[in-house]
C-alpha positions, 0 to 999 in steps of 0.5 A, a space after each residue: 192716127 197717132 199725134 206722135 210716132 216712133 218705135 212704139 206709136 201711141 195717142 195723147 189723151 186730152 188735157 195731159 199732153 205735157 205729161 205724155 211728152 214728158 213720159 216719151 222723153 224718158 227714153 228718147 229725144 223728140 222732133 216736134 213740128 208744125 208749120 204754124 209759127 204761133 202754134 209752135 211757139 205756144 207748144 214750146 212755151 207751155 212745155 217749158 213752163 210745165 218743165 220749170 215747175 219740176 224741182 229736179 229738172 233743168 230746162 235749157 232754151 236754144 234760140 235757133 233763129 240766132 244760130 248760123 254757125 258753131 260760134 252762135 251755137 256755142 255762145 248759147 250753150 255756154 250761157 246754159 251750162 256753166 263751163 270753164 272753157 268751151 272750144 268752138 268745136 263739137 268733139 274734143 276735150 273742151 268741145 260741145 260734147 264735153 259741156 254736155 257731160 257737165 252736171 249743174 250743181 248748186 249747194 243746198 240743192 239736190 242733184 238734177 234728175 233731168 236736163 231738157 233742151 228745147 231748141 226753137 226753130 231748129 229747122 232753120 239750122 237744117 236749112 243753113 248748115 245741115 252738117 252742123 245740125 247733124 253733128 249737134 244732134 249726134 253728140 246730143 244723142 250720143 252723150 245723153 246715152 252714154 251718161 245713162 249707159 255708164 251711170 255712175 250713181 248720179 243718173 242725169 237723163 238728158 234730152 232735146 226737144 227740137 221745134 220746127 216746121 215740116 222741114 224739121 219733120 222731113 229731116 226727122 224721117 230721113 234714114 241717114 239723119 243723125 236723128 236716126 243713125 250714127 255716123 258711118 264706121 268702116 265696114 265691120 266696125 261699130 260706129 263710135 257713138 254706138 260703141 260708147 253709148 251702148 245704143 244701135 241708133 239714136 232714139 228719136 220720136 216725131 210729134 205733130 204739134 197741131 194734131 197734139 194740141 187739137 186732140 188735147 183741146 187747147 
């Protein structure tokens, strides 16, 4: 049985799980789940440390325990990505979708190739406000795909690693979840994000954290 499942199953090799997870993020987002809080925390901390050692990668940590509303979510996002104005909305000219399109550049440094959001306790928002989680997951997948589909020469791969309990895993397996499907469009029309991004559906893989760390001998 694979530690991670998606459109193409594969097994992590011992001791190399961080590079393997990173490789999977090249073409999809990741739901990493497990019911042991300490193990989940260790997984996220180790992966964040691994990513932080990469010169061309920005790591953005979202703390799910502090999110109960879109205001809380936006409070965290605007501290991760500099933006002049962030409206407390998902869409719109100054909403979360606009913020996710921003590229962080600093004088004297090369452009970042990758931005990874590590969302701790993402399952809590699924329980507290599934609609908001759905909207955020969709805009994350949509904007990330859009930025690659309409590459302007400064390609930025943007991915989210959702970390949580088996509740998150069940959400990740639901056909109607925005982790797996765009919001429905009228019959005969292409869903908005499908049209903008060029992807038929969002691309998300599932990973059992306990199995992953056990197989790697950690």
